[in-house]
N, C-alpha and C positions, 0 to 999 in steps of 0.2 A: 498423404499424411499432413495434418495441420501442424505447423510449427508453433510452439508456445514461447511467448516472450518471458524473459526472466529478469529479475533484479538480484543483485548481491548486496547483502547488508552484513554488518558486523554485530554479532550478538553481545550480550553482557559479559561473556567469557572471552571476548576478543577473537572469536572464530568467524570466518566468512560463512554465511548461510545463503544458499541460492533458493529463491522463492519464485513460484510461477505467478505471472501477472493475471489476475482474474478480471479486473475492471479498473477504470479511472473515473473519478468524479471531481467536480468543482464545487467548493463550498466557501461562501464569503470571499470570493476572489482568490482562493488558494486551491492548488491542485493536490489531489490525494490519489494514491493507488491502493487498491485492495489486492492483497497477495496472500499466497498460502503455500505450504510445502507440497511437493509433488505427491499425487495419490493420497491426499488427505482432505478431510472435511473442514479443517481449521482454516481460519482466515484472519488477517491482520490488516490494519490501516496504517499507512505511512504518508506523512506530508512530503510532497516533492518540491524541492527548492533548488533553483539553478543558481550556482555561484561560479563566476569566472568561466562560464561555458560548461561546467560540470554539474550533473544532477546529483544532489544529495538527498537521502531519505531519512526522515526523522519519525520514529515510532510514535503513534498516537495512543496514549494510555487511556484507561477508563476515565470518563469524565464528560463534561459538556461538549468538548470538541469532538470526541469519539461519537457521542450521540448524534450530533449534527451530521457527521460523515455517514454513520449508519442509516439515518433517516433518508439522506440523499441517495445513498446506494439502493435502499429498498424502493424508493420512488422511481429511480432510474431503471430498475430491473423488473418492475411490475407492469 
């Protein structure tokens, strides 16, 4: 059985949410992860930033940054 990597993020309601790691891409020198809920077709992009040895994830909303990440992901997976 293949193990799935996960990340835990805090949603807008302050609750921890565990998301499955789908892929990782690099855009303009920044690292991003593509994640989604288990057994779902939904996917989200988070910017990965290491601070003091800890990785923090920042949600990428709709806009130019998201489009760049999506374009890179699509090129990466095709």
